[in-house]
C-alpha positions as CSV (number, residue, x, y, z in Angstrom):
1,M,-18.8,13.5,-7.2
2,T,-16.0,16.1,-6.6
3,I,-13.1,15.5,-4.4
4,P,-12.6,17.9,-1.5
5,K,-10.3,20.8,-2.5
6,K,-8.9,21.2,1.0
7,Q,-6.2,18.6,1.7
8,S,-7.4,16.1,4.3
9,D,-5.6,14.9,7.3
10,I,-7.1,11.5,7.1
11,S,-8.1,9.4,4.1
12,I,-10.4,6.5,4.8
13,G,-10.7,3.7,2.2
14,V,-13.7,1.3,2.4
15,S,-13.7,-1.5,-0.2
16,S,-16.9,-3.5,-0.9
17,W,-17.3,-6.7,-2.8
18,N,-20.9,-7.9,-2.7
19,T,-21.4,-6.4,0.8
20,S,-23.7,-3.6,0.0
21,E,-25.9,-4.6,2.9
22,L,-23.0,-4.1,5.3
23,V,-21.0,-1.1,3.9
24,E,-23.7,1.4,4.5
25,E,-23.4,1.0,8.3
26,A,-19.6,1.4,8.0
27,L,-20.1,4.7,6.2
28,D,-22.7,5.8,8.6
29,S,-20.3,5.1,11.5
30,I,-17.7,7.4,9.8
31,V,-20.2,10.2,9.5
32,A,-21.4,9.8,13.1
33,T,-17.9,9.7,14.6
34,A,-15.6,11.9,12.4
35,S,-16.8,15.1,14.2
36,D,-14.6,18.0,13.1
37,L,-11.7,15.9,11.7
38,N,-10.7,16.8,8.2
39,I,-11.3,13.6,6.4
40,D,-12.0,12.2,2.9
41,V,-13.6,8.8,2.2
42,T,-13.0,6.7,-0.9
43,V,-15.6,4.0,-1.2
44,I,-14.5,1.3,-3.7
45,D,-17.0,-1.1,-5.4
46,D,-14.6,-4.0,-6.2
47,A,-16.5,-5.3,-9.2
48,S,-19.5,-6.4,-7.2
49,T,-22.3,-8.3,-8.7
50,D,-25.0,-7.6,-6.1
51,G,-26.0,-4.3,-7.8
52,G,-26.5,-2.6,-4.5
53,F,-23.8,0.2,-4.7
54,A,-25.8,2.9,-6.5
55,P,-28.1,3.7,-3.6
56,L,-25.1,4.4,-1.4
57,A,-23.6,6.9,-3.9
58,E,-27.0,8.6,-4.0
59,K,-27.3,8.7,-0.2
60,F,-23.9,10.4,0.2
61,K,-23.9,12.5,-3.0
62,N,-24.2,15.8,-1.1
63,D,-21.3,15.0,1.3
64,S,-18.2,16.3,-0.5
65,R,-16.0,14.2,1.7
66,F,-17.1,11.0,-0.1
67,L,-15.9,9.7,-3.5
68,F,-17.3,6.5,-5.0
69,V,-15.2,4.4,-7.4
70,R,-16.1,1.3,-9.2
71,N,-13.5,-1.3,-10.4
72,E,-14.2,-3.1,-13.6
73,K,-12.1,-6.0,-12.3
74,N,-12.0,-7.5,-8.8
75,L,-8.7,-6.7,-7.2
76,G,-9.3,-8.0,-3.7
77,V,-7.7,-6.3,-0.7
78,P,-5.3,-4.2,-2.9
79,S,-8.4,-2.4,-4.3
80,A,-7.7,0.0,-1.4
81,N,-4.7,1.3,-3.2
82,V,-6.9,3.6,-5.3
83,V,-7.1,5.8,-2.2
84,L,-3.6,7.0,-2.9
85,E,-4.7,8.4,-6.3
86,H,-7.3,10.7,-4.8
87,T,-5.7,12.2,-1.7
88,K,-2.5,13.3,-0.1
89,A,-3.6,13.0,3.5
90,K,-1.0,12.4,6.2
91,Y,-2.8,9.3,7.4
92,I,-4.6,6.5,5.6
93,V,-7.2,4.4,7.3
94,T,-8.3,1.0,5.9
95,L,-11.8,0.2,7.1
96,D,-13.5,-3.1,6.3
97,S,-17.1,-3.0,5.0
98,D,-18.1,-5.0,8.1
99,A,-16.4,-2.7,10.6
100,R,-18.1,0.0,12.6
101,L,-16.2,2.9,14.2
102,M,-17.0,3.7,17.8
103,P,-17.2,7.3,19.1
104,G,-13.7,8.9,19.5
105,T,-11.8,6.2,17.7
106,L,-10.5,8.2,14.8
107,Q,-9.5,11.0,17.2
108,M,-7.6,8.7,19.5
109,L,-5.8,7.0,16.5
110,V,-4.6,10.4,15.2
111,A,-3.5,11.5,18.7
112,F,-1.5,8.3,19.1
113,M,0.2,8.8,15.7
114,E,1.1,12.4,16.5
115,A,2.6,11.4,19.8
116,H,4.5,8.4,18.5
117,P,6.5,9.1,15.4
118,E,8.0,5.6,15.5
119,A,4.5,4.2,14.8
120,G,4.1,3.3,11.1
121,A,0.6,1.9,11.7
122,I,-1.8,1.4,14.5
123,T,-5.0,-0.6,14.8
124,A,-8.1,0.1,16.7
125,N,-9.1,-2.4,19.4
126,L,-11.3,-4.8,17.4
127,L,-14.4,-6.2,19.1
128,N,-17.1,-8.7,18.2
129,A,-20.7,-7.6,18.0
130,D,-21.2,-8.6,21.7
131,G,-18.3,-6.4,22.8
132,S,-15.8,-9.3,23.4
133,P,-12.2,-8.7,22.0
134,Q,-11.0,-10.1,18.8
135,I,-7.4,-11.0,19.5
136,Y,-5.9,-12.3,16.3
137,Y,-2.7,-10.2,16.2
138,R,0.6,-11.9,15.2
139,R,4.3,-11.3,15.2
140,T,6.2,-10.8,12.0
141,L,6.2,-13.9,9.9
142,T,9.7,-15.2,9.5
143,P,11.0,-18.5,8.1
144,F,11.6,-19.8,11.6
145,R,8.0,-19.0,12.7
146,Y,6.6,-20.4,9.5
147,F,8.3,-23.8,10.2
148,F,6.3,-24.1,13.4
149,T,3.0,-23.7,11.6
150,T,3.8,-26.8,9.5
151,L,2.7,-30.3,10.7
152,I,6.2,-31.3,11.6
153,G,7.0,-28.0,13.3
154,S,3.8,-27.8,15.2
155,F,4.3,-31.4,16.4
156,I,7.8,-30.5,17.7
157,D,6.5,-27.3,19.3
158,K,3.6,-29.1,21.0
159,Y,5.3,-32.2,22.4
160,F,8.8,-30.9,23.0
161,L,8.6,-27.1,23.4
162,G,5.3,-26.7,25.3
163,L,3.9,-24.6,22.4
164,R,6.4,-21.9,23.1
165,N,6.7,-20.8,19.5
166,S,2.9,-20.9,18.8
167,K,2.1,-18.9,21.9
168,S,4.8,-16.3,21.0
169,Y,3.7,-16.0,17.3
170,R,0.0,-15.6,18.3
171,H,0.6,-13.2,21.2
172,V,-0.9,-15.5,23.7
173,G,-1.3,-13.6,27.0
174,L,-1.2,-10.2,25.2
175,D,-2.3,-7.4,27.5
176,I,-4.5,-5.3,25.1
177,T,-5.1,-2.6,27.7
178,Q,-1.6,-1.1,27.5
179,N,-1.3,0.0,23.9
180,P,1.0,-2.9,23.1
181,E,3.4,-3.3,20.1
182,I,1.9,-6.1,18.1
183,E,4.1,-6.3,14.9
184,Q,1.4,-7.7,12.7
185,S,-2.2,-6.4,12.6
186,P,-5.4,-7.1,10.6
187,T,-6.4,-4.2,8.4
188,S,-10.0,-4.0,9.5
189,C,-9.5,-0.6,11.1
190,L,-5.8,0.3,10.5
191,M,-4.3,3.8,10.4
192,I,-1.1,4.0,8.4
193,R,1.4,6.7,8.1
194,R,1.2,7.6,4.4
195,E,4.8,8.6,4.0
196,I,6.1,5.1,4.5
197,V,3.8,3.0,2.2
198,G,5.4,4.0,-1.1
199,S,3.5,3.6,-4.3
200,Y,0.9,1.2,-2.9
201,I,-0.7,0.3,0.4
202,F,-1.1,-3.4,-0.4
203,D,1.1,-5.3,-2.8
204,P,-1.3,-6.3,-5.7
205,V,0.1,-9.9,-5.7
206,F,-1.6,-10.5,-2.3
207,R,-5.2,-10.3,-3.4
208,I,-6.8,-12.1,-0.5
209,F,-4.2,-13.7,1.8
210,M,-1.1,-12.1,3.2
211,P,-1.7,-8.4,2.3
212,D,-1.6,-7.5,6.0
213,V,1.4,-9.7,6.6
214,D,3.3,-8.0,3.8
215,L,2.3,-4.5,4.8
216,C,3.4,-4.9,8.4
217,K,6.7,-6.5,7.3
218,R,7.3,-3.4,5.0
219,I,6.5,-1.1,7.9
220,Y,9.1,-2.7,10.1
221,D,11.6,-2.7,7.3
222,S,11.1,1.0,7.1
223,G,12.2,1.4,10.7
224,H,8.7,1.9,12.1
225,K,6.5,-0.2,14.4
226,V,2.8,-1.4,14.6
227,Y,0.7,-0.8,17.8
228,L,-2.7,-1.6,19.1
229,V,-4.5,1.5,20.6
230,S,-6.5,0.1,23.4
231,A,-9.1,2.8,23.9
232,A,-9.8,3.3,20.2
233,K,-12.5,0.7,19.5
234,A,-14.3,-0.7,16.4
235,I,-16.8,-3.4,16.0
236,H,-15.8,-6.0,13.4
237,L,-18.4,-8.5,12.2
238,K,-16.0,-10.8,10.4
239,S,-18.5,-11.6,7.5
240,G,-15.9,-13.6,5.6
241,S,-17.3,-14.1,2.1
242,I,-14.2,-16.0,0.9
243,S,-15.1,-19.0,3.1
244,K,-17.6,-19.9,0.4
245,K,-14.6,-20.9,-1.8
246,G,-14.1,-24.2,0.1
247,K,-11.3,-25.5,2.3
248,V,-9.2,-27.1,-0.4
249,W,-9.1,-23.9,-2.5
250,L,-8.4,-21.7,0.5
251,S,-5.5,-24.0,1.6
252,H,-3.8,-24.0,-1.8
253,E,-4.3,-20.2,-2.2
254,L,-2.8,-19.6,1.2
255,D,0.3,-21.8,0.3
256,Y,0.8,-19.8,-2.9
257,R,0.7,-16.5,-1.1
258,F,3.1,-17.8,1.5
259,M,5.6,-18.6,-1.4
260,L,5.2,-15.1,-2.8
261,Y,5.8,-13.6,0.6
262,F,9.0,-15.5,1.3
263,K,10.3,-15.1,-2.1
264,K,9.9,-11.3,-1.7
265,H,11.2,-10.8,1.8
266,Y,13.4,-13.8,2.4
267,P,14.8,-14.8,-1.0
268,Y,17.8,-16.7,0.5
269,W,15.5,-18.8,2.6
270,F,13.0,-19.4,-0.1
271,P,14.4,-22.8,-1.4
272,L,14.2,-24.3,2.1
273,I,10.7,-22.8,2.6
274,F,9.6,-24.2,-0.7
275,I,10.7,-27.7,0.3
276,A,9.1,-27.4,3.8
277,M,5.8,-26.2,2.2
278,K,5.7,-29.0,-0.3
279,L,6.4,-31.6,2.4
280,D,3.7,-30.0,4.6
281,R,1.2,-30.0,1.8
282,F,1.9,-33.8,1.1
283,L,1.5,-34.7,4.8
284,R,-1.7,-32.7,5.1
285,S,-3.1,-34.5,2.0
286,V,-2.2,-37.8,3.5
287,M,-3.9,-36.8,6.7
288,L,-7.0,-35.7,4.8
289,R,-7.3,-39.0,2.9
290,T,-6.7,-41.2,5.9
291,L,-8.4,-39.4,8.7
292,G,-10.9,-37.3,6.8
293,R,-9.7,-34.0,8.2
294,E,-6.8,-31.6,7.8
295,A,-4.9,-30.2,10.8
296,A,-5.6,-26.5,11.5
297,R,-2.8,-24.0,10.9
């Protein structure tokens, strides 16, 4: 399929790994809501094995805005980086295969970006299927904040500090009606200012965990900010296929990506973080063996 000759204002990247039953609705929502916006859409089959991608390419073959790409190797979240190879649009939108754009969302995101040059990225207001809000925004992950996610740190925070650090990190009490600055956003429906991402949107070393954390840290390091645009809404189903991997695998994978993140952004703190992480892993293992459960992060 040919790429649009006219340079787009917005490039939307939709990556699918064994979610062919979901991604069609995501693409339909783009078509239904884009209106007269100048967009292009790159749909990435991230080495799926469900064999359901071909019908989608057939369905949209006459829409020149759509380009379908298949990866021979599964790249995870960084598969979205292929968008940069096919477009030079001013804004990049990452849209999960289980996300659905609501009418006016793209238009409101563009309008906010145009009015706020300090915004490096903005997220739509993510909603559950029943319309209730999904509030899982975070502040920038620093070594100090990481400590209070460990067993020892969370014990101190809970029993001596009244969960002050946990509430701050998790934006407890955030007023989502006022276009708040949120520092760290999920990437389910995220508009990014292309000029600040460099050679990649997501660092390839963060395949599953931490690509959003790393991206938002880089945005702030560039002198920009991340906001939630309250009126721009998207349904996010949170299908979560990686949960099939099991809790032990997920926990160790998360720890590994934590180490990569701190080694990259806080190299001087990394030795202390490494010790804290190993101690936390040991304590969690003891808890799992003795109590049969592991404390939530």
